[in-house]
N, C-alpha and C positions, 0 to 999 in steps of 0.2 A: 584634587586635580589629577591624581594618578589612577583614578578609577577607569575601567575599560571604556565607558561611554565617552569620557572626556579625552582619553587618548585617541579614540576613534575620530572624534570631532576635530582634534588637532591634526590628525593625518588628512582629513578632508580639507581643512584650512590650508594645509601645505600644498595640496593639489590645486585649490582655487588660487592661492597666491602665486603658484608657479605659472598658471595660465595667464594671470594678470601681468606677471613679469615678462612673459613671452610677448604679450601684446604690447607692453611698453617698449621692449627692445625692437619690435617690428615698426612701431611708430618712429622710434629714433632712426632706424635705418632709412625711413622714407623722409626724414626731416632734413637731411643734408644731401644735396645733389653733388655726387662725386664727379659728375661729368657735365658741368654747366656749359651752355653754349658760349663761345668766345665773345669778348666785347665787340660790339658793332656788327654782330652776325646778321641782324635784321636789315642792315643797310646794304648788304650784298644782294643784288638782283639775281633771283633764281627762277628757273622754269617752274610754273605752278605745279606740274606733275611731281616735282621733287619735294614739295611742301605738304600737299594734301590732295586727296582724290575726291571724286564726286560722292556725296553722301557722308563723308567723314567729318568728324569734329576736328577743329583746329587745336592742336596741343598748345598749352600755355606759352612755352618758350617761343613759339612761332607766330603768336599774335602780333600783327604789325610788320610781319616779314614783307620786304619788297619782292615782288614777283613780276614776271612777264608772261603774257599769254597771247596767242594768236587766235583771231576769230573775226566774225562779222556780225554787225548789228541787225536785229530783226525789227523792221519798221512796225509802228503801232504798239510797241512795247516800251516806249519811253514814258515812265511814270514819275510822279512827283511825291517826294516825302517832305513833310513840313517839320517845323520846329528843329531845324538844323542850324547850328551855330558855326560861324566862320570868324575867327579872331574876335569872339564875344559878341558878334552881331548875329541876330536871329534872322533866318531866311529859309530857303528851300533847296533841296537837292533834286536834280534831275537824274533819274536812274535808267538803265537800259538792260536788255537781255542780250548778252554776248554769246553767240553760238560758236563754240570752239572749233577750230580747224584741225584736221589731222587726227581725229579720234575715231576709234572703232565703232562706238555707239554715239548717237546724238547727245551732246553734253552742253549745258548752258551754265553761265556764271552771271550772277547779279553784279552790276557795276554802277557805282556812284560816279557819274561823269563830271559833275561840277555843281557849283552853288550859285544861286540867284537871290538877290535881296528882297524881291517881291514876287508874289504869285503870278502877276501878269508877265513878268520877265521870264519866269520859269515856264509858263505856258507858251510863250513865244519861242523859247528854246526847243520845246518839245515839237512844235510845228516845223521848225527848221530841220531838226534832226530826222523827223519822219520823212520830210521831202528829200533830204540828202541820201537817206538809206533806202529809198523806195525803188531804186534801180534794180531790174531783174538780174543784172550781173553783180554777183557778190564777190568783192575783193577782200580777202582777209587783211586785217591790220594788226599790228602789235600794240597791246595796251600794257602799260607798266603802272604799278601802284602798290599800295599796302593791302595785304590780305587780313581781314578783320572778322572776328566772330559775329555770328548772327545775334542781333540785339533782342530778338523775340518779338512776335506780333503783339500789339495792344489794341483792343477794340476802341473805336472812336467814341467821343461823347454822343449822347442821344440827340443833341440838337445840330449835329453836323452831318455832312455827306458820309454814308456808311463806307464808302470807298477811300475815305481819307486815311492816310498813313502818317504816323509820327515816329515810327521806328524803322530803322533800316533792317528789314527782315526778308531774306530770300524766300522764306516760306509764305509770307504775305504777298510778296510780289508774284510768286508762282501762281497764286490764285487768280491773278489778273492778266498773266501773260497769255499769249496765243501760241499755237503750234508747239504744244508741250507733250503731246501724246508720245509715250515711250522715251522721253528725254530724261537723262541723268542730270541732276542739278547739284551744284556745290552748296554745302551748308554755309560757309563763310561768304563774305562779299568782298569786292575789290573797290578800294577808294582810289580812283585814277589820279595820277600825278599831273596830268595835263587835261585841261578842260576845253572843249570845242566852243567857239564863239557862239553866242554872246555870254556864255557862262564864265564864272570865275573859278580858278583852281581851288580845290578843297584843301584847307589847311590841315595837314596830317603829319605832325612832327614824329620823330623817332620815339619809340616807346622807351620808358625808363628802364635802365639795366636792373634786372631783378636780382635779389640776393639769392645765393645758393643754399640759404638756411630757411626752412619753412617753420616759422615759430609756432604756427597752429599745431603742427604735428608734435613739436616739443612739448607744448602744453598738454596734449593728449597723453604723451608718454608719462609726464608727471602725474596726471590723473590716475593712470593705471598703477603707478607706484603707490599712490595714496590708497587706492582700493586694496592693494595687496597688504599694506600695513593695517588697514581697517579690518581685514579678515582675521588677523591675529588678535587685534584688540577686541573684536567681538567674542572670539573664543575665550580670551582672558576674562572679560567681564562676566560672561555667562558662567564660567567655571568658578570665578571668585564669588559671585552672588550665590551660587549653589552651596559653596563651602561655608560662607557666612551664615546661610540659612540653617545648614546642618549644625553649625556651632551654636547658634541661638537655641535651636531645638534641644541640643545636648545640655546647655546651661539651664534651660527651663526645666528639663527632666531632673537635673541635679538639684536645682532649688526645691522642686517638689519632693524629691527624696529626702533632702535635709529637713524640710518642714515636717514631713511625716515622722522622721526619726526623732525630732525634738518634741513632737506631740506625745510620744509614747512615755 
């Protein structure tokens, strides 16, 4: 084991183990949030500009954050999303394109306005909202609700209308909106706290308070420590096997020499 090639391999193992140890330490540093948001922070209504910007992903601690935004509704952009549950009852969401007021560039936010138990009621709500918002005079209103991450679009089944949506995805809604040329769009959507008649308010409870310990990162840190130990074990096994092989060869040569000497 003290031969140059095995000493060189041991030094290589030390380098590899050092890299693994550094990776484990890095994972541990990310496993514990030393500056977690205070309890109940998501329940304080904040301007949407303080939470996220157009095109930005919503950070995990801010998912479910209550925000307020000023804007006006664009008629003809009220769309229905199916397979939405309200207090364990399946129904439909009516969504709209809210064009933000007071922005330098045209900016839109997808909003889930309310819930309906049947498709007919959801379609009736769409007709009412289109009629109410069709006035050429646009008066901004303040909408308050929870900001939630994009659920991601899912293609509908082959036997249903290809425009059917079952996920609340601003990306999918954008594909059906009008007047979106040059418009910035928020990645998350807003679940409104108040629903216009005849819709029912969407049940959106406060998110669970998350732990400041990320156990997945701790698991990764343990894995890196195991890899570092395995590097030394691999060196030990290879060196030990080579030593045992040399010992066996030496014993075989010794036996052959003894046999030759006894035959003389």
